[in-house]
py3Dmol code that shows the C-alpha trace and the ligand (Angstrom):
import py3Dmol

protein = """\
ATOM      1  CA  MET A   1     -73.955-230.848 154.328  1.00  0.00           C
ATOM      2  CA  GLU A   2     -70.635-229.037 154.297  1.00  0.00           C
ATOM      3  CA  VAL A   3     -70.456-226.277 151.695  1.00  0.00           C
ATOM      4  CA  ILE A   4     -66.935-225.223 150.705  1.00  0.00           C
ATOM      5  CA  VAL A   5     -66.685-222.209 148.433  1.00  0.00           C
ATOM      6  CA  CYS A   6     -63.239-221.765 146.882  1.00  0.00           C
ATOM      7  CA  GLU A   7     -61.667-218.852 145.035  1.00  0.00           C
ATOM      8  CA  ASN A   8     -62.079-220.636 141.712  1.00  0.00           C
ATOM      9  CA  ALA A   9     -62.728-224.045 140.162  1.00  0.00           C
ATOM     10  CA  GLU A  10     -59.046-224.891 140.050  1.00  0.00           C
ATOM     11  CA  LYS A  11     -58.625-224.357 143.797  1.00  0.00           C
ATOM     12  CA  ALA A  12     -61.809-226.302 144.526  1.00  0.00           C
ATOM     13  CA  SER A  13     -60.505-229.163 142.381  1.00  0.00           C
ATOM     14  CA  ALA A  14     -57.123-229.060 144.127  1.00  0.00           C
ATOM     15  CA  LEU A  15     -58.754-229.217 147.561  1.00  0.00           C
ATOM     16  CA  SER A  16     -61.036-232.089 146.619  1.00  0.00           C
ATOM     17  CA  ALA A  17     -58.135-233.924 144.927  1.00  0.00           C
ATOM     18  CA  ARG A  18     -56.179-233.702 148.178  1.00  0.00           C
ATOM     19  CA  LEU A  19     -59.141-235.143 150.039  1.00  0.00           C
ATOM     20  CA  VAL A  20     -59.349-238.120 147.651  1.00  0.00           C
ATOM     21  CA  LYS A  21     -55.571-238.622 147.718  1.00  0.00           C
ATOM     22  CA  ASN A  22     -55.524-238.610 151.529  1.00  0.00           C
ATOM     23  CA  LYS A  23     -58.327-241.164 151.608  1.00  0.00           C
ATOM     24  CA  ILE A  24     -56.360-243.477 149.319  1.00  0.00           C
ATOM     25  CA  LYS A  25     -53.255-242.966 151.443  1.00  0.00           C
ATOM     26  CA  LYS A  26     -55.153-243.922 154.577  1.00  0.00           C
ATOM     27  CA  GLN A  27     -57.105-246.717 152.945  1.00  0.00           C
ATOM     28  CA  PRO A  28     -55.209-248.247 149.990  1.00  0.00           C
ATOM     29  CA  ASP A  29     -58.145-250.532 149.108  1.00  0.00           C
ATOM     30  CA  LEU A  30     -60.613-247.644 148.856  1.00  0.00           C
ATOM     31  CA  VAL A  31     -63.808-248.216 146.875  1.00  0.00           C
ATOM     32  CA  LEU A  32     -64.251-245.014 144.932  1.00  0.00           C
ATOM     33  CA  GLY A  33     -67.323-243.878 142.976  1.00  0.00           C
ATOM     34  CA  LEU A  34     -66.568-241.734 139.926  1.00  0.00           C
ATOM     35  CA  ALA A  35     -68.389-239.198 137.775  1.00  0.00           C
ATOM     36  CA  THR A  36     -67.681-238.004 134.248  1.00  0.00           C
ATOM     37  CA  GLY A  37     -68.437-234.668 132.540  1.00  0.00           C
ATOM     38  CA  SER A  38     -66.455-231.443 132.482  1.00  0.00           C
ATOM     39  CA  THR A  39     -66.612-230.756 136.227  1.00  0.00           C
ATOM     40  CA  PRO A  40     -64.255-233.427 137.641  1.00  0.00           C
ATOM     41  CA  LEU A  41     -61.591-233.108 134.906  1.00  0.00           C
ATOM     42  CA  GLN A  42     -59.315-230.878 137.013  1.00  0.00           C
ATOM     43  CA  LEU A  43     -59.845-233.042 140.063  1.00  0.00           C
ATOM     44  CA  TYR A  44     -58.701-236.125 138.133  1.00  0.00           C
ATOM     45  CA  LYS A  45     -55.683-234.327 136.696  1.00  0.00           C
ATOM     46  CA  GLN A  46     -54.606-233.063 140.097  1.00  0.00           C
ATOM     47  CA  LEU A  47     -55.247-236.441 141.707  1.00  0.00           C
ATOM     48  CA  VAL A  48     -52.957-238.131 139.178  1.00  0.00           C
ATOM     49  CA  ASP A  49     -50.244-235.540 139.883  1.00  0.00           C
ATOM     50  CA  LEU A  50     -50.558-235.970 143.649  1.00  0.00           C
ATOM     51  CA  ILE A  51     -50.452-239.754 143.431  1.00  0.00           C
ATOM     52  CA  ASP A  52     -47.397-239.570 141.172  1.00  0.00           C
ATOM     53  CA  SER A  53     -45.558-237.058 143.296  1.00  0.00           C
ATOM     54  CA  GLU A  54     -46.155-239.039 146.488  1.00  0.00           C
ATOM     55  CA  ASN A  55     -45.516-242.336 144.740  1.00  0.00           C
ATOM     56  CA  LEU A  56     -48.741-243.738 146.198  1.00  0.00           C
ATOM     57  CA  SER A  57     -49.902-247.197 145.181  1.00  0.00           C
ATOM     58  CA  VAL A  58     -53.375-247.442 143.657  1.00  0.00           C
ATOM     59  CA  LYS A  59     -53.087-251.172 142.936  1.00  0.00           C
ATOM     60  CA  GLU A  60     -55.746-252.033 145.491  1.00  0.00           C
ATOM     61  CA  ILE A  61     -58.396-249.416 144.803  1.00  0.00           C
ATOM     62  CA  THR A  62     -61.677-250.330 143.121  1.00  0.00           C
ATOM     63  CA  THR A  63     -63.767-247.826 141.178  1.00  0.00           C
ATOM     64  CA  PHE A  64     -67.401-247.690 140.090  1.00  0.00           C
ATOM     65  CA  ASN A  65     -68.628-245.109 137.600  1.00  0.00           C
ATOM     66  CA  LEU A  66     -72.065-243.613 137.933  1.00  0.00           C
ATOM     67  CA  ASP A  67     -73.249-244.085 134.379  1.00  0.00           C
ATOM     68  CA  GLU A  68     -72.768-244.964 130.725  1.00  0.00           C
ATOM     69  CA  TYR A  69     -74.658-244.258 127.507  1.00  0.00           C
ATOM     70  CA  VAL A  70     -76.763-247.062 126.072  1.00  0.00           C
ATOM     71  CA  GLY A  71     -76.022-248.091 122.494  1.00  0.00           C
ATOM     72  CA  VAL A  72     -72.720-246.199 122.252  1.00  0.00           C
ATOM     73  CA  ALA A  73     -69.647-248.348 121.620  1.00  0.00           C
ATOM     74  CA  ALA A  74     -67.217-248.357 124.540  1.00  0.00           C
ATOM     75  CA  THR A  75     -64.521-247.206 122.108  1.00  0.00           C
ATOM     76  CA  HIS A  76     -66.574-244.221 120.818  1.00  0.00           C
ATOM     77  CA  PRO A  77     -64.879-240.896 121.717  1.00  0.00           C
ATOM     78  CA  GLY A  78     -68.060-239.823 123.539  1.00  0.00           C
ATOM     79  CA  SER A  79     -68.461-242.938 125.703  1.00  0.00           C
ATOM     80  CA  TYR A  80     -67.788-242.603 129.394  1.00  0.00           C
ATOM     81  CA  GLN A  81     -65.414-245.533 129.192  1.00  0.00           C
ATOM     82  CA  THR A  82     -63.274-243.566 126.725  1.00  0.00           C
ATOM     83  CA  TYR A  83     -63.473-240.528 128.999  1.00  0.00           C
ATOM     84  CA  MET A  84     -62.378-242.465 132.076  1.00  0.00           C
ATOM     85  CA  LYS A  85     -59.515-244.234 130.326  1.00  0.00           C
ATOM     86  CA  LYS A  86     -58.253-240.976 128.901  1.00  0.00           C
ATOM     87  CA  ASN A  87     -58.638-238.844 132.013  1.00  0.00           C
ATOM     88  CA  LEU A  88     -57.851-241.225 134.864  1.00  0.00           C
ATOM     89  CA  PHE A  89     -57.470-244.968 134.369  1.00  0.00           C
ATOM     90  CA  GLU A  90     -54.541-244.925 131.949  1.00  0.00           C
ATOM     91  CA  ALA A  91     -52.675-242.265 133.918  1.00  0.00           C
ATOM     92  CA  LEU A  92     -53.083-244.332 137.095  1.00  0.00           C
ATOM     93  CA  ASN A  93     -52.319-247.611 135.293  1.00  0.00           C
ATOM     94  CA  LEU A  94     -55.447-249.224 136.706  1.00  0.00           C
ATOM     95  CA  ARG A  95     -55.978-252.850 135.732  1.00  0.00           C
ATOM     96  CA  GLU A  96     -59.252-253.748 133.966  1.00  0.00           C
ATOM     97  CA  ASP A  97     -60.424-255.660 137.030  1.00  0.00           C
ATOM     98  CA  GLN A  98     -60.108-252.536 139.181  1.00  0.00           C
ATOM     99  CA  TRP A  99     -62.637-250.320 137.422  1.00  0.00           C
ATOM    100  CA  HIS A 100     -66.315-250.754 136.653  1.00  0.00           C
ATOM    101  CA  ILE A 101     -68.575-248.875 134.257  1.00  0.00           C
ATOM    102  CA  PRO A 102     -72.047-250.087 133.209  1.00  0.00           C
ATOM    103  CA  ASN A 103     -71.916-251.868 129.846  1.00  0.00           C
ATOM    104  CA  GLY A 104     -73.874-249.654 127.474  1.00  0.00           C
ATOM    105  CA  GLU A 105     -73.532-252.229 124.698  1.00  0.00           C
ATOM    106  CA  CYS A 106     -75.254-255.014 126.620  1.00  0.00           C
ATOM    107  CA  GLN A 107     -78.042-257.073 125.051  1.00  0.00           C
ATOM    108  CA  ASP A 108     -80.250-257.011 128.117  1.00  0.00           C
ATOM    109  CA  VAL A 109     -80.292-253.693 129.964  1.00  0.00           C
ATOM    110  CA  SER A 110     -82.240-254.896 133.027  1.00  0.00           C
ATOM    111  CA  GLN A 111     -79.833-257.769 133.474  1.00  0.00           C
ATOM    112  CA  GLU A 112     -76.845-255.431 133.150  1.00  0.00           C
ATOM    113  CA  CYS A 113     -78.325-253.059 135.758  1.00  0.00           C
ATOM    114  CA  GLN A 114     -78.869-255.911 138.202  1.00  0.00           C
ATOM    115  CA  HIS A 115     -75.353-257.181 137.487  1.00  0.00           C
ATOM    116  CA  TYR A 116     -73.928-253.706 138.243  1.00  0.00           C
ATOM    117  CA  GLU A 117     -75.828-253.519 141.524  1.00  0.00           C
ATOM    118  CA  ASN A 118     -74.566-257.015 142.422  1.00  0.00           C
ATOM    119  CA  LEU A 119     -70.990-255.932 141.719  1.00  0.00           C
ATOM    120  CA  ILE A 120     -71.370-252.891 143.979  1.00  0.00           C
ATOM    121  CA  ASP A 121     -72.852-255.163 146.664  1.00  0.00           C
ATOM    122  CA  ALA A 122     -70.017-257.630 146.360  1.00  0.00           C
ATOM    123  CA  LYS A 123     -67.121-255.183 146.238  1.00  0.00           C
ATOM    124  CA  GLY A 124     -68.680-252.191 147.977  1.00  0.00           C
ATOM    125  CA  PRO A 125     -69.928-250.316 149.757  1.00  0.00           C
ATOM    126  CA  ILE A 126     -68.672-247.307 147.846  1.00  0.00           C
ATOM    127  CA  GLN A 127     -66.680-245.440 150.444  1.00  0.00           C
ATOM    128  CA  LEU A 128     -66.331-242.143 148.631  1.00  0.00           C
ATOM    129  CA  GLN A 129     -68.579-241.101 145.740  1.00  0.00           C
ATOM    130  CA  ILE A 130     -67.653-238.161 143.520  1.00  0.00           C
ATOM    131  CA  LEU A 131     -70.597-236.334 141.933  1.00  0.00           C
ATOM    132  CA  GLY A 132     -71.262-233.471 139.550  1.00  0.00           C
ATOM    133  CA  ILE A 133     -74.723-231.963 139.160  1.00  0.00           C
ATOM    134  CA  GLY A 134     -76.831-231.180 136.121  1.00  0.00           C
ATOM    135  CA  ARG A 135     -78.456-227.790 135.538  1.00  0.00           C
ATOM    136  CA  ASP A 136     -81.749-229.500 136.371  1.00  0.00           C
ATOM    137  CA  GLY A 137     -80.407-230.882 139.649  1.00  0.00           C
ATOM    138  CA  HIS A 138     -79.686-234.411 138.415  1.00  0.00           C
ATOM    139  CA  ILE A 139     -77.039-236.579 140.079  1.00  0.00           C
ATOM    140  CA  GLY A 140     -75.800-239.526 138.057  1.00  0.00           C
ATOM    141  CA  PHE A 141     -78.420-239.294 135.338  1.00  0.00           C
ATOM    142  CA  ASN A 142     -81.320-239.350 137.734  1.00  0.00           C
ATOM    143  CA  GLU A 143     -83.336-236.652 136.046  1.00  0.00           C
ATOM    144  CA  PRO A 144     -86.115-234.718 137.860  1.00  0.00           C
ATOM    145  CA  GLY A 145     -88.888-237.051 138.941  1.00  0.00           C
ATOM    146  CA  SER A 146     -86.517-239.954 139.600  1.00  0.00           C
ATOM    147  CA  SER A 147     -87.482-242.039 142.596  1.00  0.00           C
ATOM    148  CA  PHE A 148     -85.433-241.488 145.725  1.00  0.00           C
ATOM    149  CA  GLY A 149     -85.584-245.269 146.151  1.00  0.00           C
ATOM    150  CA  SER A 150     -84.167-246.010 142.702  1.00  0.00           C
ATOM    151  CA  ARG A 151     -81.255-248.331 141.965  1.00  0.00           C
ATOM    152  CA  THR A 152     -79.189-248.801 138.793  1.00  0.00           C
ATOM    153  CA  ARG A 153     -81.531-248.734 135.809  1.00  0.00           C
ATOM    154  CA  LEU A 154     -82.228-247.306 132.369  1.00  0.00           C
ATOM    155  CA  LYS A 155     -83.050-243.584 132.243  1.00  0.00           C
ATOM    156  CA  THR A 156     -84.019-241.270 129.411  1.00  0.00           C
ATOM    157  CA  LEU A 157     -82.070-238.005 129.282  1.00  0.00           C
ATOM    158  CA  THR A 158     -83.955-234.710 129.141  1.00  0.00           C
ATOM    159  CA  GLU A 159     -83.413-232.613 126.031  1.00  0.00           C
ATOM    160  CA  GLU A 160     -81.461-230.089 128.141  1.00  0.00           C
ATOM    161  CA  THR A 161     -79.072-232.794 129.378  1.00  0.00           C
ATOM    162  CA  ARG A 162     -78.670-234.171 125.834  1.00  0.00           C
ATOM    163  CA  GLN A 163     -77.642-230.714 124.619  1.00  0.00           C
ATOM    164  CA  ASP A 164     -75.245-230.319 127.557  1.00  0.00           C
ATOM    165  CA  ASN A 165     -73.645-233.634 126.560  1.00  0.00           C
ATOM    166  CA  ALA A 166     -73.432-232.845 122.832  1.00  0.00           C
ATOM    167  CA  LEU A 167     -69.743-232.025 122.579  1.00  0.00           C
ATOM    168  CA  LEU A 168     -68.341-235.405 121.543  1.00  0.00           C
ATOM    169  CA  PHE A 169     -71.120-236.409 119.170  1.00  0.00           C
ATOM    170  CA  SER A 170     -71.114-235.391 115.534  1.00  0.00           C
ATOM    171  CA  SER A 171     -74.825-234.585 115.109  1.00  0.00           C
ATOM    172  CA  THR A 172     -77.878-233.880 117.266  1.00  0.00           C
ATOM    173  CA  GLU A 173     -79.287-237.254 116.237  1.00  0.00           C
ATOM    174  CA  GLU A 174     -76.164-239.022 117.447  1.00  0.00           C
ATOM    175  CA  ILE A 175     -76.390-237.623 121.011  1.00  0.00           C
ATOM    176  CA  PRO A 176     -77.592-240.567 123.100  1.00  0.00           C
ATOM    177  CA  ARG A 177     -81.071-240.520 124.616  1.00  0.00           C
ATOM    178  CA  HIS A 178     -80.611-243.345 127.094  1.00  0.00           C
ATOM    179  CA  VAL A 179     -78.190-244.157 129.855  1.00  0.00           C
ATOM    180  CA  ILE A 180     -77.650-246.795 132.483  1.00  0.00           C
ATOM    181  CA  THR A 181     -77.220-244.886 135.742  1.00  0.00           C
ATOM    182  CA  MET A 182     -76.778-245.757 139.377  1.00  0.00           C
ATOM    183  CA  GLY A 183     -80.041-244.959 141.129  1.00  0.00           C
ATOM    184  CA  ILE A 184     -80.502-242.328 143.815  1.00  0.00           C
ATOM    185  CA  GLN A 185     -80.617-244.999 146.519  1.00  0.00           C
ATOM    186  CA  THR A 186     -77.428-246.548 145.103  1.00  0.00           C
ATOM    187  CA  ILE A 187     -75.719-243.158 145.439  1.00  0.00           C
ATOM    188  CA  MET A 188     -77.171-242.565 148.915  1.00  0.00           C
ATOM    189  CA  ASP A 189     -75.703-245.909 150.065  1.00  0.00           C
ATOM    190  CA  SER A 190     -72.188-244.477 149.615  1.00  0.00           C
ATOM    191  CA  GLU A 191     -70.451-243.811 152.900  1.00  0.00           C
ATOM    192  CA  GLU A 192     -69.289-240.331 151.920  1.00  0.00           C
ATOM    193  CA  ILE A 193     -70.066-238.002 149.027  1.00  0.00           C
ATOM    194  CA  VAL A 194     -68.121-235.179 147.407  1.00  0.00           C
ATOM    195  CA  LEU A 195     -70.102-233.060 144.948  1.00  0.00           C
ATOM    196  CA  LEU A 196     -68.472-230.433 142.749  1.00  0.00           C
ATOM    197  CA  ALA A 197     -70.248-227.666 140.841  1.00  0.00           C
ATOM    198  CA  PHE A 198     -68.684-224.840 138.884  1.00  0.00           C
ATOM    199  CA  GLY A 199     -69.985-221.910 136.868  1.00  0.00           C
ATOM    200  CA  ALA A 200     -73.015-219.620 136.862  1.00  0.00           C
ATOM    201  CA  GLN A 201     -75.046-222.154 134.873  1.00  0.00           C
ATOM    202  CA  LYS A 202     -75.121-224.354 138.014  1.00  0.00           C
ATOM    203  CA  ALA A 203     -76.122-221.597 140.480  1.00  0.00           C
ATOM    204  CA  ASP A 204     -79.886-222.304 140.437  1.00  0.00           C
ATOM    205  CA  ALA A 205     -79.451-226.060 140.852  1.00  0.00           C
ATOM    206  CA  VAL A 206     -76.914-225.526 143.649  1.00  0.00           C
ATOM    207  CA  ALA A 207     -79.180-223.152 145.624  1.00  0.00           C
ATOM    208  CA  ALA A 208     -82.155-225.462 145.084  1.00  0.00           C
ATOM    209  CA  PHE A 209     -80.481-228.655 146.261  1.00  0.00           C
ATOM    210  CA  ILE A 210     -78.669-227.160 149.259  1.00  0.00           C
ATOM    211  CA  GLU A 211     -81.271-224.741 150.569  1.00  0.00           C
ATOM    212  CA  GLY A 212     -84.525-225.670 148.868  1.00  0.00           C
ATOM    213  CA  PRO A 213     -87.078-228.297 149.869  1.00  0.00           C
ATOM    214  CA  VAL A 214     -86.218-231.964 149.394  1.00  0.00           C
ATOM    215  CA  SER A 215     -88.072-232.917 146.269  1.00  0.00           C
ATOM    216  CA  ALA A 216     -87.822-235.454 143.452  1.00  0.00           C
ATOM    217  CA  SER A 217     -88.009-232.398 141.167  1.00  0.00           C
ATOM    218  CA  VAL A 218     -84.470-231.559 142.319  1.00  0.00           C
ATOM    219  CA  PRO A 219     -82.910-235.030 142.654  1.00  0.00           C
ATOM    220  CA  ALA A 220     -79.710-233.780 144.368  1.00  0.00           C
ATOM    221  CA  SER A 221     -81.803-232.334 147.219  1.00  0.00           C
ATOM    222  CA  ILE A 222     -81.983-235.854 148.719  1.00  0.00           C
ATOM    223  CA  LEU A 223     -78.347-235.307 149.720  1.00  0.00           C
ATOM    224  CA  GLN A 224     -79.703-233.178 152.574  1.00  0.00           C
ATOM    225  CA  PHE A 225     -80.492-236.539 154.202  1.00  0.00           C
ATOM    226  CA  HIS A 226     -76.982-237.936 153.743  1.00  0.00           C
ATOM    227  CA  PRO A 227     -74.819-237.538 156.858  1.00  0.00           C
ATOM    228  CA  ARG A 228     -71.476-237.064 155.079  1.00  0.00           C
ATOM    229  CA  VAL A 229     -71.620-234.753 152.073  1.00  0.00           C
ATOM    230  CA  LYS A 230     -69.078-232.115 151.074  1.00  0.00           C
ATOM    231  CA  VAL A 231     -69.958-229.681 148.301  1.00  0.00           C
ATOM    232  CA  PHE A 232     -67.093-227.859 146.555  1.00  0.00           C
ATOM    233  CA  LEU A 233     -68.132-224.723 144.662  1.00  0.00           C
ATOM    234  CA  ASP A 234     -66.629-221.812 142.815  1.00  0.00           C
ATOM    235  CA  PRO A 235     -68.097-218.342 143.565  1.00  0.00           C
ATOM    236  CA  GLN A 236     -70.253-218.410 140.411  1.00  0.00           C
ATOM    237  CA  ALA A 237     -71.962-221.675 141.337  1.00  0.00           C
ATOM    238  CA  ALA A 238     -72.403-220.446 144.922  1.00  0.00           C
ATOM    239  CA  ALA A 239     -73.849-217.074 143.895  1.00  0.00           C
ATOM    240  CA  LYS A 240     -77.497-217.830 144.686  1.00  0.00           C
ATOM    241  CA  LEU A 241     -76.998-219.365 148.138  1.00  0.00           C
ATOM    242  CA  SER A 242     -78.651-217.419 150.976  1.00  0.00           C
ATOM    243  CA  HIS A 243     -76.296-218.559 153.744  1.00  0.00           C
ATOM    244  CA  LEU A 244     -73.028-218.113 151.892  1.00  0.00           C
ATOM    245  CA  ASP A 245     -71.383-216.083 154.680  1.00  0.00           C
ATOM    246  CA  TYR A 246     -72.166-218.760 157.217  1.00  0.00           C
ATOM    247  CA  TYR A 247     -70.704-221.562 155.043  1.00  0.00           C
ATOM    248  CA  GLN A 248     -67.535-219.543 154.567  1.00  0.00           C
ATOM    249  CA  GLU A 249     -67.280-218.849 158.265  1.00  0.00           C
ATOM    250  CA  VAL A 250     -67.692-222.549 159.106  1.00  0.00           C
ATOM    251  CA  PHE A 251     -64.860-223.497 156.767  1.00  0.00           C
ATOM    252  CA  ALA A 252     -62.577-220.680 157.922  1.00  0.00           C
ATOM    253  CA  GLN A 253     -63.089-221.677 161.580  1.00  0.00           C
ATOM    254  CA  LYS A 254     -62.643-225.418 161.081  1.00  0.00           C
ATOM    255  CA  PRO A 255     -60.509-226.901 163.858  1.00  0.00           C
ATOM    256  CA  SER A 256     -57.062-227.960 162.657  1.00  0.00           C
ATOM    257  CA  TRP A 257     -57.721-231.699 163.156  1.00  0.00           C
ATOM    258  CA  GLN A 258     -60.643-231.416 160.730  1.00  0.00           C
ATOM    259  CA  MET A 259     -58.348-229.863 158.139  1.00  0.00           C
ATOM    260  CA  LEU A 260     -56.063-232.916 158.086  1.00  0.00           C
ATOM    261  CA  GLU A 261     -58.096-234.548 155.321  1.00  0.00           C
ATOM    262  CA  PHE A 262     -57.185-231.638 153.046  1.00  0.00           C
ATOM    263  CA  GLU A 263     -53.469-231.588 153.765  1.00  0.00           C
ATOM    264  CA  SER A 264     -51.095-231.695 150.834  1.00  0.00           C
TER     265      SER A 264
END
"""
ligand_1 = """\
16
LIG
C -71.689 -237.799 134.844
C -72.885 -237.560 135.645
C -73.630 -236.273 135.561
C -72.728 -235.034 135.481
C -73.577 -233.780 135.294
C -72.733 -232.533 135.186
O -71.137 -239.067 135.106
O -73.291 -238.430 136.339
O -74.488 -236.165 136.676
O -71.978 -234.954 136.653
O -74.367 -233.917 134.160
O -71.974 -232.580 134.020
P -70.829 -231.502 133.736
O -69.767 -231.755 134.746
O -70.354 -231.811 132.343
O -71.450 -230.171 133.878
"""
view = py3Dmol.view(width=600, height=400)
view.addModel(protein, "pdb")
view.setStyle({"model": 0}, {"cartoon": {"style": "trace"}})
view.addModel(ligand_1, "xyz")
view.setStyle({"model": 1}, {"stick": {}})
view.zoomTo()
view.show()
């Protein structure tokens, strides 16, 4: 796992946006996995700016989102479809056939989950997956205790995650309890993973998943087994890491050819 600690969240987002942009430049038909939430907002904004300024075509990319609420209309301001349209898809002018988000309004959840897995199989593999992390160490909405072998399925959010997701819902009752989420195995099948975490509220989860034991109690800790993971942090999220100096040294001493993926 490569741990990259930046001066602040904005710089971490800029660096990761350059990495995504350079991937698209190199591979115009990139299959990209996307996350929602507050963490990747800056990354998406900077990615749109970079793509615009370099006049890059995104007509051939395909995207798969990690998750969607169950029982929330796609047009609801709190749905992840609304989030993605507002923060990325419309700005990039993606066609409807280019992006995929689980259908939270489906009649049959198991069928929808299988359908989503089939789509990833048919159009994938996901070549670059962007992740955030929950305070409890979840990735996607694989809450603690989720099977490392899991695939896309229905999950129940913890009360802590529900409260963290409350912003766009008008009452506590309205905050969804269920999601369709890619499973941990689905995420692990991605060829490369970029995880971002910002703020002191993520420091415990970050230290636990990077340096703690691999355990279903900290779902992100399975990433220790993935051969290509980059973690972008701000100093607050990195504050509880024991080997911080070493990670910083590794990044500072990176050979120039390894820095090409970050070039502007
Ligand atoms: C969102 C997702 C979640 C979030 C996590 C952090 O699609 O899969 O794992 O990445 O809950 O959310 P924020 O970024 O709002 O702190």
